[in-house]
DRENKELO-869262 format. One record per residue: residue in three letters; x, y negated, z negated of N, C-alpha, C, O in turn. Coordinates in steps of 0.1 Angstrom, whole numbers, plus 5000, padded with zeros to 4 digits. Each point is the difference from the previous one (the first is absolute). Layout:
alaXYZXYZXYZXYZ;...
END
This chain:
met500850125000499249885000500949885000499849904992;ile501250105017500949895000499449865003500449914994;phe498650095015499549875004499349934988500149884998;ser499350204993499349944988501049944991499849894994;arg501450175004501049954991500649875005500349914993;lys499950095021500549885006499049894998500349884998;leu498450155004499049904998500049944986499849884998;leu500550204992500149954986501149904999499849904993;ala501350135013501149905000499649875007500349904994;leu499050115017499649885007499049934992500049884999;ser499150194994498949944992500649934988499649894997;ala501450174997500649944988500749875004499949904993;ile500850105018500749885005499049895003500149884996;ser498850155011498949915003499449944988499849884999;ala500050204991499349964987501049904993499649904995;leu501750145004500949924993500249875006500449904994;ser499450095019500249885007498849915000500349885002;met498650154997498849915001499849944987499849914991;ala500250265018499250054993498950045009499050054995;phe489751385016499050025003499750034986500949954993;val497350154995500050034986499450144999499250045009;ala501250044982499650134999499950054986500449934991;cys499050205007499950054987501350044995501050025007;asp499150004979501250044993499950154998499150054993;asp501750035014499950144999500350054986499750114996;asp500949804995500350044987499049964990500250014988;ala498649955017498949954991499650124990500150125004;ala499549844984499650104991498850085004499249955007;asp500750184989498950085003498749954994499949984988;ser499149995021498849944995498950104997498949974995;gly501550165007499150114997499250045012499250104999;glu500949825012499250045012500750115007501250034998;thr498150045011500650115008501249955008499949895007;thr501250184993501249965007499850015015499550115005;cys500849795003499950015014501150085006501149994996;thr498650105014501050095006500049975015499050025007;pro502149924998500149985014500150125008500550114995;gly499049895017500150125009499049995011499649895005;cys499950225000499150005012498750084997500050094992;lys498949865014498750064999499550015015499449905004;gly501050205003499850015014500949905007501250004997;asp498249915011500849905007500049874992500349895005;thr499250114982500049884992501250004991500250094992;leu500549805008501249984992499649944986499349895000;ile501050174989499749954987501349934994501050074999;thr498949804998501149934994499449944987498849994998;cys502249984993499649954986500449864999501249975001;val497849954995500349854998499449974987498850014998;asp502049954992499649964987499250124993499049984993;gly501550145010499450124994498850045006499450104996;lys500149845015498850035007500350055014500949965006;ala498350144998500250065013499449915011498949954999;gln501950045012499549935012500250095012501050075001;glu498049935008500050095011500249925013499549895003;thr501350185006500349955013499850115010500650114999;asn498549875011499750105010501149995011500049915008;cys500950194991501150005010499550025014500649955010;ala498350114992499450035014499749875007499949995012;asp499849904980499749875006501149955009499849935009;ala501550124988501149965008500550125008501250005004;asn497950104998500450125008501250074993500850065007;leu499249944980501050074992499450104992498750025000;thr502150064992499550104991500749994987501149944999;cys498350104990500649994987500850124997499650125001;asp501749864995501050104997500150014985500549904994;ser499150214999500150014986501450014995500349964988;ala500650085020501450024996500749864997500649984990;thr499149935020500649864999499149904994500349894997;lys498450155001498949914995500049885009500149884994;ala499850145019500049895009499250035013499850125003;cys499849785004499350025013501150025010500949925002;ile499150195006501050045010499350035013498850015001;val502150005009499550045014499450145000500650094994;lys498249925012499450135000500950115006500749985010;gly499250144984500850115005501350024992500650104999;asp499849794994501250014992499650054986498949994995;thr502150084998499850044987500849924990499950014988;thr500949905018500849914992500449885008499850005012;thr500749904982500449885007501349954995500350014988;cys500549945021501449954996499949854996499149945003;thr502050024992500249854997501449975005500850095003;thr499549784997501449965004501150054990501150005004;ala498550054984501050064991500550135006501150044995;asp498250025015500550125006501049985011500650105004;asn499649774999501049985011501450034995500349994988;gly500550075021501450044996500650095010499650005011;cys501350094984500750095009499550144997500050054988;gln499650035022499650145000501350084999500050104993;ser501049865014501350065000501049905004499749885002;asp501550165000501149905004499749945014500549905003;thr498750175005499849955013498549985004499649985011;glu499550034978498649985002499449904991500349994988;leu498949925018499449894993498550034998499350045009;lys500249944979498550024997499449864997500549934992;thr498450055015499349874998498550024999499450085007;cys500049854983498650024998499249925011500349885001;asn498850195006499249935009498749964993499250084997;leu500749795000498949954992498650025007499050004993;gln501050015020498750025007499550144999498850035000;thr502150075000499650145000500150064986499450104996;gly501449834995500250054987501050124999500150064989;lys500649975022500950115000501549955002500249895005;val500750194991501449965001500550055014500050125003;asp500649795005500650035013501550034998500649924993;ile499950185014501450044999500649965014499650055010;thr501449874989500749955012501550045000500749984990;lys499850095020501450045001500849885004499749935010;cys501450054983500949895003500750025013500150125005;gly500349785002500750015013501450064999500550024989;ala500150005022501350055001501049914992499949885001;asn501050184991501049924993499349914989500649904997;gln498250144998499449934990499750094988500050125001;ile499949824987499650074988498949924993499749895003;cys499650184988498949934993500649944987500650074992;asp499249805007500549934988498949994990499049935002;ser501150144986498950014990499849874993498949974996;lys502149955004499949874993499249905009499149934995;gln501350065018499349915009498750065005499249935006;lys500750214993498850075004499849985015498949975005;lys502250055003500050005014501250075006500950034993;cys499050005020501250065007501049895003499749905005;val501650134992501049915003501250075007500150125000;asp500749805007501250065007500950064990500349944990;asp500150185013501050074991501449965003500850075005;val499549804991501349955001500449944987499249954993;pro502150065003500449944987499949855000500349935010;glu499350024979499949854998501449944999500249885003;cys500750204992501349944997501050125000499650125000;val501749855000501150105000500749994987500649904997;asp499450214995500749994988501549975002500650055009;gly499949874982501449965001500249885009501049924997;asp498250065013500249885009499049894996500349885004;tyr498750154988499149904996500549914989500550054989;lys499549825013500449914990498949954991499049955004;pro501150084982498949954991499749865002500949915002;ala497850054997499649875003499049954989499250084996;cys500949805000499149944990498649975007500049975012;ser499050054980498649975005499849855001500549924992;ser498850045018499749855002498849964991499749884998;glu499550224997498849974992500150024986499249954992;asn501950135003500250034986501550004997500750095005;glu499749814988501549994998500650114992501250014999;arg498050084994500650114993500050135009500550104996;ala498949895016499950125008501050005011500449905005;tyr500150224999500950025011499750135007499450094993;thr501149935019499750125008501350085002501149945001;val498750194999501150095003499550115009498850015003;cys502250075003499650115009500150134992501150034994;glu497850055006500050134993499550105009498850005004;ser502050095001499550115009499349955012499050065004;gly501649845002499449945012498849914998499549955010;lys500150024978498949924997500549884992500950014991;ile498549875012500349884992499250004987498850005001;ala501949994988499350014987500349864993501049945001;thr498050024991500149884992500450034986499450084993;lys501649855002500550024986499849874993499949895006;thr500150114980499849884992501249994991500350094993;cys500249795006501149974990499450004986498849984998;ala502150044993499650014986499549864995500349905007;ala499150094982499549874994501249914998501150054998;asp498749825003501149904998501050015010501249974998;ser498550085014500950005011499349985013498750015000;tyr501949965011499449985012500950045012501250034998;cys498249985014500850055011500749895007499449895003;lys501950134999500849905007500950075010500850084996;glu499149895017500850065010499950155000501050075001;gly497849994996499850145001500350084987499950125000;ser500549814990500350074987499449934988499749885002;cys500250184987499449944988501149924992501150054998;thr498549834999500949914993499349964987498949955000;pro501750064988499449974987499949854999500849925005;asp498150034988499949864997501149974990500350084991;pro500249805009501049954990499349984987498849984999;thr502050034990499549974986500349854997501149965000;cys497849964998500249864998500249974985499650074991;ser501149825006500249954987498749944994499049985008;asp501049984979498849944994499749875007498849955000;asn502149985005499849875006499850015015499949895007;gln499950234998499850025014498650075003499450054990;ile500249955022498850065004500250075013500749955009;leu498750174993500250085013499049955010498850024998;val501649935013499249955011500450075013501249975004;asn498050115002500450065013501350074999500949995008;his499350094980501250084998501249924998501150065001;val498849824995501249914997499749944987499049944997;cys502150064994499949924987500249855003501049965006;gln498049974989500149855001499949944987499350054991;asp501449835007499849934987498649954999499349965010;lys500150054978498749954998499949855002500849934994;pro498250035014499949855002499449934988499450074991;ala500849805008499549934989498550005001499449995011;glu499950024977498650015000499249895007499050035007;glu501549854992499349895006500150005015499249935007;asn501650164999500150015015499150115005500050025012;ile499450054979499150125005498649965000499449964990;ile500050045022498549975001499250135001498950014995;leu501750095011499350135001499650054986500850004991;gly498050045007499550054987499549904991499550034989;arg500649845015499549904991498450004999499450065009;pro500049894980498649995000499449915011500749915004;cys498150125000499449925010498550014999499550094993;ser499849835015498550015000499549955014500849975008;cys497950044994499449955012498849914997499250044992;glu500849855014498949904998499649945013500649915005;gly498350155001499549955012499050095006499850114995;ala499649845016498950085006500450125007499250095003;asp502149925001500550125007500750104991500850085005;cys499049914982500650104991499450145001500650094994;glu498349925012499350135002499850035015499849905008;ile500350224996499650055014498650054999499750084991;thr499449885017498650055000499750075013500349955011;ile499150174989499650085011498550024999499550064990;thr499749895019498650014999499550135006500750075007;gly498049964989499450125005499950005016500250105006;lys499649784999500049985015501350045006500150065010;glu501049894984501350035005500450154999500550065009;leu499150004979500250144998499350095010500650095006;lys498249884997499250075010500549985014500050105008;gly500649794995500649975013501350075002500450025011;ala500350024978501350065000499950155002501050075003;val497849994994499950155000499050045010498949945001;thr501550165008499150055010499650144998500750095005;leu498349934987499550144996499450075012500150135000;asp499449805010499550075012501050095006499650105006;ser501749874993501050085007500150144994500550095007;val499149934981500050134994499250105008500450115002;lys498449845002499150095008500750045013499950125004;thr500849795002500650035013501150104998500150105008;ile500849874982501250094998499650144996500450105006;val498749914984499650134995499250085011500150125001;gly499149805006499250065011500950065010499750115006;glu501449834997501050055010500750134995500350095007;leu500049904980500750124993499150124999500450115003;val498349874994499150114998498749965008499049964994;pro501050065019498849955008498750074996499049935000;ala501150194996498750074996499349944988498850024997;met502049894996499449944988499749855001499749944990;ser500450015023499949865001498749944996499949904994;thr499050175009498649964996499949994985499549914994;met501050204999499950004986500949894994499749944990;ile501550045016500949904995499449865000500149934990;asn499250045021499349875001498949994989499949894994;gly499450225003499049994990500649984986499349954991;ile501950095007500749994987500649854999499849944990;ile500850025020500749875000499149885000500349894994;asp498650125014499249885002499549944986500049884999;pro499550214992499649944987501249934992499749904993;ile501550165009501149944993500349865006500349904993;ile499650095020500249875007499049904996500349884997;asp498450175001499049914996500249944986499849884997;asp500750214994500349964986501249905000500049904993;phe501050125016501149915001499649875005500449894994;asn498850115016499549875006499149924990499849885002;ala499750194988499149944990500849924990499449934992;ile501950085008500949924991499749855003500249975012;pro499449954979499749865003501249935006501250024996;asp498649895014501049925006500849924990501249975002;asp498149984987500749924991500650074988500449944990;ala499550195010500750084989501549975002500549995011;thr500350014978501449965002500950094992499750064990;ile501549965016501250074994500949884997500449925009;thr500150074979500949894996501350064996500050104993;ala501149845010501450054997500949884998499749895005;pro501350124987501049894997500749975013500550095007;asn499749784996500949965011501349974993500349894996;ile500550215004501449994994500849895006500849934994;phe499050055019500849915008499349875003500249945011;ser498950014980499349885002500949885001501150004995;lys498449905012500749875001499949924987500749904999;ser498550154992499749924988500750064987499649964989;ile501450125013500750064988500949894994500549915007;lys499650094980500849914992501050084992499750114995;gly501549835004501150064991501150065008501050044994;cys498849985019501150065008500749905009500750045010;glu499149844987500649895008501650025001500650034989;gly499949965022501550015002500450145004501150025004;leu498050084996500350135004499950015015499049985006;glu502150065000500150015015500050155003500950074997;ala498149975011499850145004501050035011500249925009;pro500450204991500950045012499150015012498850005000;ala501950005012499450005013499050125001500350114996;gly498549865008498950105002499250024987499050085001;met501349864988499350024987499349874997500249895005;thr498950124985499149894995500149994985500050104993;val500149785001499949984986498650024995499049965006;gly500950124983498750034994500049994985501150004994;cys497750015000499950004986499150134996498849995002;phe501850114993499350124996499449984986500849964991;arg497950065007499449974988498950094996499550085008;asp500049914979498950084996498849985009499649895002;ser499950225003498949995010499450135002500550114997;thr498349895010499350135003499349985014499449905003;ile500750205005499350005013498650054996499850114995;val499249815008498650034996499250045012500049925010;phe499350194989499150055011498549984996499750014989;pro499549965021498649984997499250134997500450105005;glu498649894987499250114996499350065013499850125000;ala499949805010499450055012500950095007499550085009;leu501849924989500950105006500250134992499750105005;tyr500749884982500350124993498850074994500050124997;asp498849815002498850064995499050025011499550115002;gly500149775004499050015010500350095012499250085004;phe502049905002500450085012500550134996499550105005;leu501549914986500650124997499150104992500350125000;lys498749834994499050084993498750015008499050044994;gly501049915018498850005008499550135005500850104999;asn498049915006499450125005500850065012500050125001;gly500649795007500750045012501150104996500150115006;ile500849844985501250084997499550134992500550115002;asn498649874988499650114992499450115008500250124997;ser498949855013499450105008501050075010499850115004;ala501349814999500950065010501150084993500650085007;leu499649914980501150074994500150155003501150055003;pro497850034996500150155002500650035014500950095001;leu498649845010500550035013501449945002500850055008;val499449834986501449945002501050094994501150015005;lys498650064984501050094994500450115010501150045000;val497950015008500350105010501049955010500950075004;ala498849805001500949945010501349974994501150035007;ile499049924981501349964994500850124998501350005001;asn498150124996500850124997500850055012501050074999;met498649885013500750045012501349925001501050055006;phe499149834989501149915001500850004987501249985000;ala498250034988500650004987499550104991499349974990;pro501050165013499550114992500449994986501249984997;gly497950034994500450004985499749864994500149994988;leu499649915020499749874995498750004992498950035006;asp501149934981498849994992499449865003500349904994;leu498850105016499549885006499249924989500149884999;glu499050194993499349934990500849924990499849884998;lys501250194997500949934990500849895007500349904993;phe500150125019500849905007499249875002500549894997;leu498350135008499149895002499649934987499949884999;asn499950204990499749954987501249914995499749904994;lys501550155008501149924996500149875007500449894994;ile499350105019500149885007498949904995500349884998;ser498550184999498949914995500449944987499849884997;asp500850204994500449954987501149905001500049904993;leu500950125016501149905002499449865004500449904995;leu498750115015499449875005499249934989500049884999;lys499350204993499149954990500849924989499749904996;gly501550165001500849944989500949895006500649924992;gly499650085021500949905006501450054999500450094992;ile500549855016501450035000500749894992500049885004;lys500750164985500649904991501549985001500750095004;phe499749794994501449965000500349934986499349924996;thr501950114999500449944987501349925003501050055004;ser498949824993501249925001499849874990499649905005;thr500650124983499749904990500749875003501250005002;asn498049894998500449875003500749995014500749905002;gly499150195007500549995013501550045002500750004990;tyr499750025022501450055003500349955014499450045010;cys501649874991500549955013500850115008500850064994;leu498849965018500750105008500049955015499449915004;ala501350175004500049985015499750135006500550104995;ala498749915015499650135005499549995015499749895005;thr500350225001499450025014499050114999500350114995;ile498549875011499050115002499750005015499449905005;asp501050205002499850015014499450135004500850105002;ile497949914998499350135003499349985014499249915001;asn501150185008499250005012499950145005500650094995;gly498549935015499850135005499650005015499549905005;thr500850215002499650025014499150125000500450114996;phe498449885010499050105000499450025014500049905008;thr499550224994499250025012498650064996499850034988;asp499349975021498750054997500050154996499050054995;ala502150025008500150144997500550024985499950114995;asp500649794999500550014986498850004991499149915000;met500850194991498850024992499749884991498949945001;ala502050024991499849884991500449875008499449904997;gly501550115012500549895007498849935007499949885001;ala499350205006498849945007499149934991499349915004;ile500650144983499149944990500549864995499349914999;ile502150084999500549884993500849915010500649904995;lys499450135018500949925008499649865001500949915001;asn497950054997499649865000500649934988500349885001;ala500050194988500649934989501449965003500649914994;phe500150175015501449975004500149915012501149965004;ala497850005002500049915012500549874995500049964989;glu500449965021500549864997498849924993498950005005;gly501549954984499049924992499150094992499149954993;gly501250185006499250104992500349994986500849914995;leu498650184997500149994985501550024996500449934990;val500450155017501350024995500949875001500949994992;ser498749935017500749875001499849914987500949924998;lys498150114994499849934988501050054989500249934990;ile500350195012501050064990501449965004500849984992;asn499550035021501449995005500649864997499349905000;thr502050104997500749884999501550025004500550114997;gly500149805010501450025004500150095012499050045006;asp502349994997500350085012501150104996501149974998;his498550165001500950104995501250025010501150044996;ser498749935017501050025010501249904997501150035004;gln498649864989501149904997500750044988501149944997;val498450154994500650034988501050125002499750115005;lys501649864992501050105003500350094988499649974988;ala501050155014500250094990501049954989500050044989;asp500849865016501049944991499649864996500949924996;thr497850055004499549874996500549964986500050084991;thr500549805008500449944987498949924994499449915006;cys500250134982498949934993500549874994501249984998;pro497949934998500449884993500750044987500050114995;thr500749794999500850014988499350094989498849974997;gly501950134999499550094989499050105004499350064992;gly500649965022499050095005500550135005501250015003;thr498050094998500450135006498950045010498949964999;phe501650115011499250025012499450145001500750104997;leu498049915005499350135002499450005014499449905004;arg500750225003499550015013499250135002500450114996;tyr498349885009499250115002499650005015499449905005;asp500950215002499950005014499450135005500650104998;ile498349895010499550125007499949965015499049955004;pro502150065003500049955014499550105010500450115001;asn498649845007499550085011499650144997500450095007;lys498949934981499750134996498650045005499049934996;ala500850185012498750045004499550094989500650094995;val498249885000499450074989498950095005498849975001;asp501650165003499150105005499049945010500449945010;met498350074988499049955009499549864997499049955005;leu501849984987499549874996500549895009499349905003;gly501950115002500649905008501449974996500650084993;thr500049815012501449974997500049884991499649895004;phe501050124984500149894991501449954999501050085001;asn499249794997501349944998499849924987499249914999;val501650124991499949934987501349954996501050074999;gly499149804998501249944994499649924988499249915000;phe501550134989499749934987501349974993500750104996;asp499749785003501249964994499849914988499049934999;met501950084991499849914988501449964995500950075000;cys499149814995501149954991499549984986499149914998;leu501450174993499649994986501249954992501250015005;arg498649964982501149964992500850124996499550094994;ala501849915008500950114997500249994985499949904993;cys500550225001500350014986500950124997500250095008;ser500449904980500850114994499250074989500050124998;thr499449794993499350054989498749924998499849905007;asp499350144984498849934998500249854996499249925002;ala502050064991500249864996500249905011499849884998;asp500450175014500149925012498649955005499949925009;cys499050144985498649985005499249924990500549984988;arg498349995015499149924992499350104991498850035002;thr501950034988499450104991498849954993499150084997;ala500849794999498949954993498750015008498950014994;asp501250005019498850015009499950155004499150035009;gly501750064986499850145003500850065011499950115004;tyr501049805002500850055011501250074995500649974989;lys499850145019501250084996500950025012499649985011;cys501650064986501050035010499750155005500350094993;ile499149925018499550135005500750055012500449925009;glu499950214992500650065012498850035009499250084998;ile500849855014498950015009500650085013501049965005;pro498350144999500450075012500149915012499049925003;asn502150085004500149915011499850075013501050055006;gly497849964999499750075012498850094998499450014989;ile500250065022498850095000500650145003500750025010;pro498950084982500550135002499750065014498949985005;gly502150085001499850075013499350134998499750044989;glu500150045022499450134999500950094991501350015002;gly498250064988500750094992500749924988500750074992;gln499149805007500749934990499049954989498849995003;thr501749974986499249934990500749874996501149985005;ser498349944986500649884996501450024993500849915000;ala499450214995501350034993501150015010501249984996;asp498550045017501050005010500449865005501049995008;leu498449914987500249875006501049924991500150034988;pro500649875018500849924991499149914991498949975004;lys501650004985499349914990500749874999501249985001;val497949924998500549864998499549954987498850014997;lys502049934995499649944987499449865002500749925006;ala498150054990499449875001499049984989499550094994;cys500449785003499049964990498650015006499749945010;phe499450144983498750015005499150054989500550064990;his498249925011499150054989499750145002499550045011;pro500950054980499850145002498650055002499850115005;asp499249824990498650045001499650025015499250095003;asn501449835006499750025014500550135006499250075007;leu502049974989500550135005499350114995499750105007;thr499949904980499250104993498750015007499550115002;tyr499849785000498750005006500050065014499150095003;phe501849875006500050055013500550155001499650075009;glu501349964982500550145000498850094996499950115005;asn499449854984498850084996499050015011499450115002;met500349785005499150005011500450105011499150085004;thr502149925000500550085010500050154996499650095007;asn500849944980499950144995498650055000499850125003;glu499349804993498650044999499450045014499350105001;phe501149825009499550045013500850125005499450095007;asn501949924991500850115004499450134994500150115007;glu499449894981499550124994498750055007499750124999;leu499749805008498850035008500250055014499150055007;leu502249934998500350045013500450145001500550064990;pro499350015022500450145002501550014997500849915003;lys499650204993501450024996500850065012501150064997;thr498549925015500750055012500549885008500650025010;
END
């Protein structure tokens, strides 16, 4: 479920920069008869909030399969999912045909082998030659480097407190009490009066908040495209799909035009207290402060708890299982609803001066499942433009921050996310550097924190990333780490 985890990274960055509902399967036993999912002839029985709901598979020219508890193509005794994709043997590729519900076996071409990781046939040639390959540092993670192992390029990670330099790991120097480590170099601590990064700040003006109206939100999302995409994937179910999605669209369109989402404008023209702070090229001066992204009740309650979504859940679960087998849809949608209801919170007591870049954009086609839905938001003048600031292409890997600052860079360049589209994300920050808590505004709750500098690649965790010490309020890191972990717990483990 790689695309979902990437989406979480993208969502966290979007939230930090701005800034469906179901039953609880763990609810206590009410004493009522337990609902048992399965088949009754061609009728599929699913359980919602402990109650049985029936779906006539024959309406879509399908039949109910008791083994998989799903509507499948007639004549089949089972149905496959994308989780079945992989290698049948070293030279045979198996792929789930979503229209027939059966696994197709394809023999790889001459001089090809089946790659189980990529789940496709690839040319059987070595990626590199042992002994001749020169280890190289990663351009996206300064602790990562590549080596050649048995004809394959493998990524290794330097130990903590070290980084890759010219293809090998180099330890960070040990700084004295009067020095601070900045970009792997010990520097003398600057005089306090010369440091603006991390100073208290505030915002006083009409542009201190970003507002997104219901009208703007509805204009940014194209739910009609779901009918087209799913109809093309499963033509036999197009009529039923329309019957499911139309009520959802009606509920979405019922969100009032004047309903509002409000979020802090960190980079407002009206911030006070950061005067004299000059942002590096491509970055913008901002004031990070106590705030909450607030969502309207018409979105998290009216739409997400509307009849359209509730009536669609049983059949949506069948469709979702083809693309994300194992996803607990009810709990996932419930978590989203709870998140929106409570708002997304930021903690920065008395404000914090910083410089940053937020550059999120995407390239989508009508064939991209989610891309077709959200592409209007990424269009010129769309909602994403309200979040973005600065130009990530102007920010260099060796950017020097203002006096007393340390540089953090988060980059997902040209990454295609499964069937969603191609996202480009650039997020840069200059925060106040530190060696100990004493270098920070401890009275306001700020601490000298080791912050992962980068986004984990495939097979990596934040522990594999370099850490940068900076003054920041720890409540933010705890909040977003908990949020990410809660969603990760609901995602399939494949």
